N, C-alpha and C positions, 0 to 999 in steps of 0.2 A: 134508535137504530136497532134492528132485529139481530138476534144472536144467530150465528152460523152453526148449524148442526151437521156434523160429519158422520157418515156411517162407520160402524165399527168394522175393523178388518181382523179376521182371525187367521192364524197360521195352523189351525187344526183341520184335519180331514173330516169329512162328514161322519165317519164312524167314531170320532172323538180323539183319535191319535194325533199327536203333535207332528208337524211336517218333518221335524228332525228324525223322527222314529220311522219314517217311510223307508222301505227297502228299495235300493236301486242296484240293478245288476249291471256291472261294468264288464263288458266282454271285449275281445280284441278288436271287433269292428265298431265299437262305440266311439263316435267322433263328436267332440264338443265344438271344435272350430276346425274349419278346413285348413290344410297346409298352406294354401295360397288363395287369396281372394281375387275376385274378378278385376279389381282396380290395381292389382299388383302384377299385371301382365303387360306385354308390349301394347296390346290392343287397348287395355285400360289407360295407358299413358298416352294414347293417341298416336303410337308409332306404327309404321307399316312393317309387315313381315319381311324378313330377309336382312334388313339392316345394311350397314356399310362398314362393318368392322374390318373386313379385308382391305378396303380402300384406305381406311384410317391408318392401319398398320403399315401399309405400303408407302404412305405419304409422311412418314415420320421425319422430323428434321435431322440433318446430318449429325448434329451433336448428341443425338440420342443413341448413336452407335449401332 
């Protein structure tokens, strides 16, 4: 059975600095993740625009007061 040889992975930049030493500018417009993803919308859930909230509120059972 032949030995598996894996390539070495380095966390160093080409100039020899470690990746942890790299300067990262964090500004006010720096976004890591969006506030809302595409699947967290009505369209992402397969719902139509408009909804039926008004109808649902109007059709509440009498014991809901």
